[in-house]
C-alpha positions as CSV (number, residue, x, y, z in Angstrom):
1,M,5.2,-8.5,8.4
2,C,2.1,-8.0,6.3
3,R,1.2,-9.1,2.7
4,W,-0.8,-7.1,0.3
5,L,-2.3,-7.0,-3.2
6,A,-3.4,-4.2,-5.5
7,Y,-5.5,-4.7,-8.7
8,S,-6.3,-2.4,-11.5
9,G,-8.0,-3.5,-14.7
10,S,-11.1,-5.2,-16.0
11,P,-13.8,-5.6,-13.3
12,I,-13.5,-9.0,-11.6
13,L,-14.9,-10.7,-8.5
14,L,-12.6,-10.2,-5.5
15,E,-12.5,-14.0,-5.0
16,E,-10.6,-14.3,-8.3
17,L,-7.5,-13.0,-6.5
18,L,-8.2,-13.3,-2.8
19,Y,-9.1,-17.0,-2.9
20,K,-8.7,-18.8,-6.2
21,P,-5.0,-18.5,-7.2
22,E,-2.6,-21.3,-6.0
23,H,-0.8,-18.9,-3.7
24,S,-3.7,-16.4,-3.1
25,L,-3.6,-13.7,-0.5
26,I,-5.7,-15.9,1.8
27,D,-3.1,-18.7,1.4
28,Q,-0.4,-16.1,2.2
29,S,-2.1,-15.3,5.4
30,M,-1.2,-18.8,6.5
31,H,1.8,-19.7,4.3
32,A,3.7,-16.6,3.3
33,K,7.0,-17.4,1.5
34,L,8.8,-14.1,1.2
35,G,7.8,-12.3,4.4
36,V,9.6,-12.1,7.8
37,G,7.1,-14.7,9.1
38,T,4.8,-17.2,7.5
39,T,1.6,-16.2,9.3
40,N,-0.3,-12.9,8.9
41,G,-3.3,-13.3,11.2
42,D,-3.7,-9.9,13.0
43,G,-6.6,-8.7,10.9
44,F,-7.3,-8.0,7.2
45,G,-9.0,-5.5,5.0
46,V,-10.2,-4.8,1.5
47,G,-11.0,-1.5,-0.1
48,W,-12.7,-1.2,-3.5
49,Y,-14.3,1.1,-6.0
50,T,-17.7,0.2,-7.4
51,P,-17.9,0.5,-11.3
52,G,-20.3,3.3,-12.1
53,G,-20.8,4.0,-8.4
54,R,-19.8,6.8,-6.0
55,P,-16.2,7.9,-6.2
56,E,-15.3,7.1,-2.6
57,P,-14.1,3.6,-2.0
58,T,-15.9,1.1,0.3
59,L,-14.0,-0.6,3.1
60,F,-14.4,-4.0,4.7
61,R,-12.0,-4.8,7.6
62,G,-11.8,-7.4,10.4
63,I,-9.6,-8.1,13.3
64,G,-9.5,-11.9,13.0
65,P,-7.4,-14.0,10.6
66,A,-8.5,-13.7,7.0
67,W,-8.4,-17.4,6.5
68,G,-11.3,-18.0,8.9
69,D,-13.6,-15.1,8.1
70,D,-16.8,-16.4,6.5
71,N,-18.1,-12.8,5.8
72,L,-15.0,-12.0,3.8
73,R,-15.5,-15.1,1.7
74,E,-19.1,-14.3,1.1
75,L,-18.3,-10.7,0.2
76,A,-15.6,-11.8,-2.2
77,R,-18.0,-14.0,-4.1
78,S,-20.4,-11.2,-4.9
79,V,-18.3,-7.9,-5.1
80,E,-16.9,-7.0,-8.4
81,S,-14.4,-4.2,-9.0
82,G,-11.9,-2.9,-11.5
83,L,-9.7,-1.4,-8.7
84,F,-9.1,-2.7,-5.3
85,L,-6.5,-3.0,-2.5
86,A,-6.4,-6.0,-0.1
87,H,-4.2,-6.5,3.0
88,I,-3.5,-9.1,5.6
89,R,-1.8,-7.8,8.7
90,A,1.0,-9.0,11.0
91,S,1.3,-6.4,13.7
92,T,4.7,-4.9,14.5
93,G,3.5,-3.9,18.0
94,T,0.3,-1.8,17.7
95,A,-3.0,-3.2,18.9
96,V,-5.1,-5.7,16.9
97,Q,-8.2,-3.6,16.4
98,Q,-10.3,-2.6,13.4
99,S,-9.0,0.9,13.1
100,N,-5.5,-0.4,12.7
101,C,-6.4,-2.7,9.8
102,H,-5.4,-1.6,6.3
103,P,-6.4,-0.2,3.9
104,F,-6.9,3.3,5.3
105,R,-9.2,5.8,3.5
106,Y,-9.4,9.5,3.2
107,G,-11.9,10.9,0.7
108,R,-11.2,9.1,-2.6
109,W,-7.9,7.8,-1.5
110,L,-6.8,4.4,-0.2
111,W,-3.5,3.5,1.4
112,L,-1.8,0.3,2.6
113,H,1.7,-0.6,3.8
114,N,4.0,-3.4,4.6
115,G,7.0,-2.6,6.8
116,R,7.5,-0.4,9.8
117,I,9.0,2.8,11.1
118,R,11.9,1.7,13.4
119,G,11.8,3.5,16.7
120,Y,8.2,4.4,16.1
121,Q,7.4,5.0,19.8
122,E,10.3,7.4,20.1
123,L,9.4,9.3,16.9
124,K,5.6,9.2,17.1
125,R,5.1,12.5,18.9
126,S,7.3,14.6,16.6
127,L,5.8,12.9,13.5
128,V,2.2,13.5,14.7
129,M,3.0,17.1,15.2
130,A,3.9,17.4,11.5
131,V,0.4,16.3,10.4
132,D,-1.8,19.1,9.0
133,P,-4.2,20.1,11.9
134,D,-7.2,19.8,9.5
135,L,-6.2,16.2,8.8
136,Y,-5.4,15.1,12.3
137,P,-9.0,14.4,13.4
138,H,-9.3,11.8,10.7
139,I,-6.6,9.5,12.1
140,G,-8.5,6.6,13.6
141,G,-5.9,4.2,14.8
142,S,-2.4,4.0,16.3
143,T,-0.3,2.4,13.6
144,D,2.8,3.9,11.9
145,S,1.2,2.9,8.6
146,E,-1.8,5.2,9.0
147,L,0.4,8.1,10.3
148,M,2.5,7.7,7.1
149,F,-0.6,8.1,5.1
150,Y,-1.6,11.3,6.8
151,L,1.9,12.7,6.6
152,A,1.8,12.0,2.8
153,L,-1.5,13.8,2.6
154,T,0.0,16.7,4.5
155,F,2.9,16.8,2.0
156,G,0.5,16.9,-1.0
157,L,-0.5,13.4,-1.9
158,E,-3.6,14.6,-3.6
159,R,-1.7,17.0,-5.9
160,E,1.7,15.3,-6.4
161,P,1.7,11.7,-5.2
162,V,5.3,10.6,-5.8
163,G,6.8,13.8,-4.5
164,A,4.5,13.7,-1.4
165,V,5.6,10.2,-0.5
166,E,9.2,11.1,-1.1
167,R,8.9,14.1,1.3
168,M,7.0,12.0,3.8
169,V,9.8,9.4,3.9
170,A,12.6,12.0,4.0
171,W,10.8,13.7,7.0
172,I,10.7,10.4,8.9
173,E,14.3,9.6,8.0
174,D,15.5,13.0,9.2
175,A,13.5,12.6,12.4
176,G,15.1,9.2,12.9
177,R,18.6,10.5,12.4
178,H,17.9,13.3,15.0
179,N,17.0,10.5,17.4
180,G,19.9,8.2,16.7
181,I,17.9,5.7,14.5
182,E,20.1,4.9,11.5
183,Y,17.6,3.1,9.3
184,P,14.1,4.3,10.3
185,M,12.1,3.4,7.2
186,Q,11.1,0.0,5.7
187,M,8.2,0.0,3.3
188,T,6.3,-1.2,0.4
189,V,3.2,1.0,-0.1
190,A,0.2,1.0,-2.5
191,T,-2.1,4.0,-2.8
192,T,-4.8,5.0,-5.2
193,D,-7.2,7.8,-6.0
194,G,-9.7,5.5,-7.7
195,E,-8.3,6.1,-11.2
196,R,-4.5,5.6,-10.8
197,L,-2.5,3.2,-8.7
198,W,0.9,3.9,-7.3
199,A,3.2,1.3,-5.7
200,F,6.5,2.1,-3.8
201,R,9.4,0.0,-2.7
202,Y,11.9,1.6,-0.4
203,S,13.9,1.2,2.8
204,S,16.5,3.4,4.4
205,E,19.2,0.7,4.2
206,H,18.2,-0.1,0.5
207,S,17.2,-3.6,1.4
208,S,13.4,-3.6,1.0
209,R,10.7,-6.2,1.4
210,S,9.6,-8.0,-1.7
211,L,7.3,-6.5,-4.3
212,Y,6.2,-7.7,-7.7
213,C,4.2,-6.4,-10.6
214,S,2.4,-8.6,-13.2
215,T,3.9,-8.7,-16.7
216,A,2.1,-6.8,-19.4
217,I,-1.0,-8.8,-20.5
218,E,-0.1,-8.5,-24.2
219,T,3.3,-10.1,-23.5
220,L,1.6,-12.9,-21.5
221,R,-0.9,-13.5,-24.3
222,L,2.0,-14.1,-26.6
223,M,3.7,-16.4,-24.1
224,Y,0.5,-18.4,-23.3
225,P,-1.9,-18.1,-26.2
226,D,-4.0,-21.0,-24.8
227,N,-4.6,-19.5,-21.4
228,P,-8.2,-18.4,-21.3
229,A,-7.9,-16.1,-18.3
230,L,-5.4,-13.9,-20.2
231,Q,-7.9,-13.4,-23.1
232,T,-10.7,-12.1,-20.9
233,V,-9.0,-9.1,-19.2
234,S,-8.0,-5.8,-20.7
235,A,-4.4,-5.0,-21.8
236,Q,-4.3,-2.4,-19.0
237,T,-4.8,-5.0,-16.3
238,R,-2.1,-5.1,-13.7
239,I,-1.6,-6.7,-10.3
240,V,1.0,-5.6,-7.7
241,V,1.7,-8.0,-4.9
242,S,4.0,-8.5,-1.9
243,E,4.7,-12.0,-3.4
244,P,3.5,-13.7,-6.5
245,I,0.1,-15.3,-6.2
246,G,0.8,-17.9,-9.0
247,T,3.6,-19.9,-10.5
248,L,3.1,-19.0,-14.2
249,V,6.7,-18.6,-15.5
250,G,7.4,-15.0,-16.6
251,A,4.1,-13.6,-15.1
252,W,5.8,-11.6,-12.3
253,Q,8.5,-9.0,-12.4
254,P,10.2,-7.7,-9.3
255,V,9.8,-4.0,-8.6
256,A,13.2,-2.5,-8.4
257,E,14.7,-1.3,-5.1
258,S,14.0,2.4,-4.4
259,S,11.5,2.8,-7.1
260,Y,7.8,3.4,-7.8
261,E,5.3,2.1,-10.3
262,L,2.4,4.1,-11.6
263,V,-0.5,2.0,-13.2
264,R,-2.9,4.2,-15.2
265,P,-5.0,4.1,-18.4
266,G,-2.5,4.3,-21.3
267,V,1.1,3.8,-20.5
268,D,2.4,2.7,-17.1
269,V,5.3,4.7,-15.5
270,T,8.3,3.4,-13.6
271,G,10.7,5.8,-11.9
272,P,13.3,6.2,-9.1
273,F,12.2,6.9,-5.6
274,R,14.4,9.6,-4.0
275,P,13.3,11.0,-0.7
276,E,14.1,14.6,-0.3
277,L,13.4,16.9,2.7
278,P,11.9,20.3,2.0
279,A,14.6,22.9,2.3
280,T,12.7,24.8,5.1
281,A,11.7,21.8,7.2
282,D,13.0,21.5,10.7
283,P,12.0,18.3,12.5
284,E,13.6,19.3,15.8
285,R,11.1,22.1,16.2
286,G,8.2,20.5,14.3
287,A,6.4,21.8,11.3
288,Q,3.0,22.7,9.9
289,L,2.3,22.2,6.2
290,V,-0.3,24.4,4.6
291,A,-1.0,24.2,0.9
292,G,2.3,22.4,0.3
293,Q,4.4,24.9,2.2
294,V,6.4,24.2,5.4
295,T,6.3,26.9,8.1
296,E,7.6,26.8,11.6
297,L,5.2,26.2,14.5
């Protein structure tokens, strides 16, 4: 499965995380250690926000292996951002095409995912029918990951991110159970509105893919007072990764099973992730969500 990285903090060049670390995201595209497979060569993508620029993020995505893309290397040397998401893809069955490469974008929002919806082909039609009709035309690819994004938007991602993702997962799990799929959801997800960053770790069987968050910078400064890199970034800097990009002892903390992390200015938040289906939802007949309310079709 895929590998990803999310960064929030002092503006840095993308190459500082994509290429330079010992076990950088580019290294993971060839030599992943904690994924299902070691190679993630079915495309890549980076989405970033420009300091002082327009609020909507910029995307750069490609269908080839990240390790061999010279344009990505050139871009990473010159683009600086204080908030970006990066993803290397290992397809779980959908086509290798640009519209299927993460991150996905809607307005100010970015979304990426590692994992899958089990039985996706059987569930796809009923899940698509739950997407808000006004959002449906914006779906560009065929992946379960992008459909999850638009379901989360349908359930109120822009207003209540954690609750919306919980409702999205509960909807998929209920649809799965109605189709005899016991454990339909496997996911680690990152999403951002350009100011705050959320990361989720969850699976229906409660045995999720790996996810780590960097230790608080102030703690690392006390542990490694002679490390110059730790002195140049703000105390609010955080990195969330599918697997650690370096070997500095104590630098990475595993994200707990069935939980979320919110990285924001001020104090970060960690909380439980508890999918809950809206009381009026009925996946057997489909649903349309308008302004956060579920009504029968």
